LUMBAMAR-612424 format. One record per residue (C-alpha): residue in one letter; x negated, y negated, z negated. Coordinates in steps of 0.25 Angstrom, whole numbers, padded with zeros to 4 digits, always signed. Example, Ala and Ser with C-alpha at 12.3 -4.5 7.8 and 13.67 -1.06 7.14 Angstrom:
a-0049+0018-0031;s-0055+0004-0029;
END
This chain:
m-0063+0045-0065;r-0067+0054-0076;k-0074+0068-0073;a-0062+0075-0078;e-0052+0067-0069;i-0061+0070-0057;d-0062+0085-0060;a-0047+0086-0061;l-0045+0079-0048;v-0055+0089-0042;r-0047+0100-0047;a-0034+0093-0041;h-0041+0094-0028;r-0045+0108-0029;g-0059+0106-0032;r-0062+0097-0021;a-0071+0085-0024;r-0069+0077-0012;p-0054+0074-0013;v-0056+0069-0027;a-0068+0060-0022;f-0059+0055-0011;f-0046+0053-0017;h-0050+0049-0031;v-0064+0046-0035;l-0068+0038-0023;r-0055+0030-0023;q-0059+0023-0037;p-0064+0010-0035;v-0075+0013-0046;l-0082+0026-0049;e-0085+0031-0063;p-0097+0040-0067;d-0088+0053-0066;d-0084+0048-0052;h-0098+0047-0047;a-0102+0060-0054;f-0091+0067-0046;l-0094+0061-0033;s-0109+0065-0035;e-0106+0079-0039;h-0097+0081-0026;i-0105+0072-0017;e-0106+0083-0006;e-0091+0084-0005;l-0090+0069-0002;g-0088+0064+0012;t-0095+0052+0018;s-0083+0042+0015;d-0083+0047+0000;l-0098+0044-0001;l-0096+0030+0004;r-0084+0028-0005;w-0092+0033-0017;r-0104+0023-0013;a-0094+0011-0012;r-0090+0014-0027;c-0105+0016-0032;e-0112+0005-0040;s-0124-0002-0033;g-0136+0008-0034;f-0128+0020-0037;s-0124+0025-0023;g-0136+0035-0022;p-0128+0048-0022;v-0119+0043-0011;i-0131+0038-0002;q-0138+0051-0004;q-0126+0059+0000;l-0125+0050+0012;a-0139+0053+0016;r-0136+0068+0015;l-0124+0067+0024;a-0133+0059+0034;i-0143+0070+0034;r-0133+0082+0035;d-0124+0075+0045;p-0130+0063+0052;a-0118+0061+0062;h-0108+0061+0051;f-0116+0051+0043;q-0117+0042+0055;h-0102+0042+0057;e-0098+0042+0042;v-0108+0032+0036;l-0116+0025+0047;g-0103+0023+0055;v-0095+0017+0044;p-0095+0002+0049;r-0093-0004+0035;l-0102+0005+0027;t-0111-0004+0018;l-0121+0003+0009;a-0131-0005+0001;e-0145-0007+0008;e-0151+0001-0002;e-0141+0012+0000;w-0145+0012+0015;i-0159+0012+0012;e-0157+0025+0003;l-0149+0031+0014;s-0160+0029+0024;d-0171+0034+0015;l-0163+0047+0013;v-0160+0050+0028;r-0173+0046+0034;g-0178+0057+0043;k-0166+0066+0040;v-0155+0060+0049;p-0156+0056+0064;a-0164+0044+0067;a-0152+0036+0072;i-0144+0038+0059;y-0156+0035+0051;e-0158+0022+0059;r-0144+0018+0056;v-0146+0020+0041;l-0159+0012+0041;a-0152+0001+0048;r-0142-0001+0037;c-0153-0003+0027;r-0154-0017+0032;r-0143-0027+0028;e-0138-0033+0041;p-0125-0040+0044;v-0115-0030+0050;q-0105-0033+0061;w-0092-0026+0058;p-0082-0022+0068;s-0069-0030+0068;e-0058-0026+0058;f-0048-0016+0062;i-0034-0012+0056;l-0028+0001+0057;s-0013+0000+0057;p-0004+0012+0054;r+0005+0016+0065;v+0019+0019+0061;r+0025+0031+0067;s+0039+0028+0073;g+0050+0038+0071;p+0056+0047+0082;p+0062+0040+0094;l+0077+0039+0095;l+0080+0043+0110;d+0091+0041+0119;g+0096+0053+0127;d+0105+0056+0139;e+0118+0054+0132;l+0128+0059+0141;d+0121+0070+0148;g+0130+0082+0148;f+0143+0074+0150;g+0148+0077+0164;a+0161+0081+0169;e+0162+0093+0159;r+0160+0088+0145;p+0154+0098+0135;a+0161+0101+0122;l+0157+0092+0110;r+0150+0105+0103;d+0141+0105+0115;l+0136+0091+0114;p+0126+0085+0105;v+0131+0073+0097;a+0123+0063+0105;k+0130+0067+0118;i+0144+0066+0111;l+0140+0052+0106;a+0136+0048+0120;a+0149+0054+0126;r+0157+0047+0116;r+0150+0034+0119;a+0153+0036+0134;g+0167+0038+0132;l+0166+0053+0136;l+0170+0059+0123;s+0181+0055+0113;l+0177+0057+0099;d+0181+0049+0087;d+0171+0045+0076;g+0176+0055+0066;a+0175+0067+0076;l+0161+0062+0080;a+0156+0061+0066;a+0161+0075+0063;l+0155+0081+0075;a+0141+0074+0072;m+0142+0079+0058;e+0144+0093+0063;r+0132+0092+0072;a+0124+0086+0061;r+0126+0098+0052;g+0126+0109+0062;s+0118+0106+0075;d+0104+0104+0079;e+0106+0092+0087;d+0095+0081+0087;w+0102+0067+0086;s+0089+0059+0086;a+0089+0055+0101;d+0103+0048+0100;i+0104+0045+0086;r+0104+0030+0089;r+0118+0031+0096;f+0124+0039+0085;p+0136+0031+0079;a+0137+0027+0064;v+0149+0037+0063;l+0139+0048+0063;r+0131+0043+0051;d+0135+0055+0042;a+0132+0065+0053;i+0118+0059+0055;l+0115+0059+0040;e+0119+0074+0041;k+0110+0076+0053;a+0098+0069+0046;r+0099+0078+0034;r+0100+0091+0043;t+0091+0089+0055;p+0078+0097+0055;r+0072+0087+0064;g+0064+0076+0057;a+0064+0067+0069;e+0079+0068+0070;r+0081+0065+0055;a+0072+0053+0057;n+0081+0047+0068;l+0093+0050+0060;l+0088+0043+0048;v+0085+0030+0056;w+0099+0030+0062;l+0105+0032+0048;e+0096+0021+0042;a+0101+0012+0053;h+0116+0016+0050;g+0115+0012+0035;v+0112+0025+0028;g+0104+0022+0015;r+0089+0025+0014;a+0091+0034+0002;a+0100+0043+0010;l+0091+0043+0022;l+0079+0046+0013;d+0086+0058+0007;i+0088+0064+0021;a+0073+0061+0025;l+0067+0066+0012;g+0076+0078+0011;s+0072+0083+0025;i+0057+0081+0020;r+0059+0089+0007;a+0066+0100+0015;g+0054+0101+0024;g+0058+0092+0036;d+0049+0084+0045;a+0044+0073+0037;y+0036+0066+0048;a+0048+0063+0056;v+0055+0054+0045;l+0042+0047+0040;p+0044+0035+0049;w+0059+0033+0044;l+0054+0036+0029;a+0043+0026+0030;r+0053+0015+0034;q+0061+0018+0022;l+0049+0015+0013;t+0044+0002+0017;t+0046-0006+0004;r+0042-0004-0010;a+0056-0003-0014;a+0058+0009-0005;w+0046+0016-0010;d+0050+0014-0024;k+0064+0020-0021;h+0061+0031-0011;g+0046+0033-0011;l+0045+0044-0022;e+0056+0053-0015;t+0050+0051-0002;l+0036+0055-0006;s+0041+0066-0014;a+0049+0072-0003;l+0036+0071+0006;m+0027+0077-0005;s+0036+0088-0007;r+0033+0093+0007;r+0018+0090+0005;a+0020+0080+0016;f+0007+0072+0013;s+0004+0067+0027;e+0019+0062+0028;i+0018+0055+0015;g+0005+0047+0021;e+0012+0044+0034;l+0025+0039+0026;v+0017+0029+0018;t+0009+0025+0030;l+0022+0022+0038;a+0029+0015+0026;w+0017+0006+0024;s+0017+0003+0039;e+0032+0000+0039;a+0031-0009+0027;g+0020-0017+0033;q+0027-0019+0047;g+0026-0033+0052;g+0014-0036+0045;k+0020-0036+0031;e+0011-0034+0019;v+0014-0021+0012;s+0016-0024-0003;r+0008-0018-0014;g+0021-0014-0020;f+0024-0005-0008;l+0012+0003-0009;e+0014+0004-0024;a+0027+0010-0022;i+0021+0020-0013;q+0011+0024-0023;v+0021+0025-0034;a+0030+0034-0026;f+0018+0043-0023;a+0013+0043-0037;l+0027+0047-0042;v+0027+0059-0032;l+0013+0063-0037;l+0017+0062-0051;g+0030+0070-0048;m+0021+0081-0041;a+0012+0081-0054;r+0024+0083-0063;e+0030+0094-0055;a+0017+0101-0054;l+0014+0101-0069;a+0028+0106-0072;a+0026+0118-0063;g+0012+0120-0069;h+0005+0117-0056;q-0007+0109-0060;e-0014+0108-0047;g-0001+0101-0041;a-0002+0091-0053;t-0016+0088-0051;a-0014+0086-0036;a-0003+0076-0038;l-0011+0069-0049;s-0024+0068-0041;a-0016+0061-0030;l-0009+0052-0040;a-0023+0047-0044;c-0025+0041-0030;l-0013+0032-0031;d-0013+0018-0038;p+0002+0018-0043;p+0006+0007-0053;s+0006+0009-0068;r+0021+0013-0068;v+0017+0026-0063;s+0009+0029-0076;r+0020+0034-0084;a+0023+0045-0074;v+0009+0049-0074;h+0008+0049-0089;e+0021+0058-0090;l+0013+0069-0083;r+0006+0071-0096;r+0019+0076-0102;v+0020+0087-0092;p+0015+0100-0099;g+0004+0109-0093;a-0005+0099-0087;s-0019+0104-0085;q-0032+0096-0088;d-0033+0092-0074;v-0019+0086-0073;a-0021+0079-0086;e-0034+0072-0081;l-0027+0068-0068;i-0015+0063-0076;a-0025+0054-0084;v-0031+0049-0071;n-0018+0045-0066;e-0014+0038-0079;r-0026+0030-0079;l-0025+0026-0064;v-0010+0021-0066;k-0010+0016-0080;h-0014+0002-0076;s-0012+0002-0061;d-0004-0009-0054;a-0005-0002-0041;r-0014-0013-0036;d-0023-0003-0030;a-0012+0005-0024;s-0016+0008-0009;l-0012+0016+0003;e-0026+0023+0001;g-0022+0028-0013;f-0009+0033-0008;v-0016+0041+0004;a-0027+0046-0006;a-0016+0051-0015;l-0009+0058-0004;h-0021+0065+0001;a-0025+0068-0013;i-0012+0076-0015;a-0013+0083-0002;d-0027+0087-0005;a-0024+0092-0019;s-0012+0099-0014;c-0018+0107-0003;
END
């Protein structure tokens, strides 16, 4: 990256160098002279993991600044050095790097740590522990529970107005109450619009005739868990995905509980076609509430659902996720520029630079230049993104890039 681009990213992250190093500079496979100069200038702000990532991108014989900083860290905080460097099982430095490190810390760190560094100066076969795999756990939706259906129906039957809908349905099934479908639907619609009943526990036993009332209840309920259960019922009874997404996303835009409906939302977004059609509106709704953690969980759940049964998740699926998020960020940049909010535009463009969307996004990036009033920093970040997407085929698209973009927008927006 060029120095002007790096400086614009630093300003986008409110003067903090480490986020720029972590999200941008050190995610590049190859570093240029300005990248090395930036890292050297801000070396005291880098963490151990940053230093090791920098070292992995140094040409042979040019890792001196990294090794010297690792030595300073070992001297300042031996316990941290032991855990973050010596405790990394697959950390491999060149023998000359271990020798330089041992020379720098000799007599300045505890003997046990020095001996461990010294031992690394001899090339010996290393026995690594067996491989392990971390599998994401899919959070299941709220349970659908059964209740005491006929409790309250004794010798004296209460009036309908005193009974919740679930009790009325149970009495109707048991033959204790005569109520035709039209009257039942009208009563349920009245309750959906005006009562605070929670229909979650008994929703599985609600008949199809109550579909319109359940749609209304799903729109109005203040409880996210109830809405999630109603959406499951409605989906099972043939209500289209677009209509159900409109309910779920409308509640999120209005400030409703997003977490409760995430498992249901994820199940709607398990294919590339679904992300192409609904990904932009879904991520836009969550981003409008600054629901950064919810976005991360949604993508994780959708990825897990798409890979159920050992299926390989296609590259096209990940590409569609990146396109949707890229378009969200571009929309944020346009809105910020139109409102004269330069910091908002740089935050969105900083995050966009973490993604690897296909070249079909390049036109939308280039069109940002037509928005008047862009600062020099905004122009630099537009140029960075133009260069990144111009020849991209999304082959490098990854979940890591999506997560980096999500953290970058969260960091720059705080």
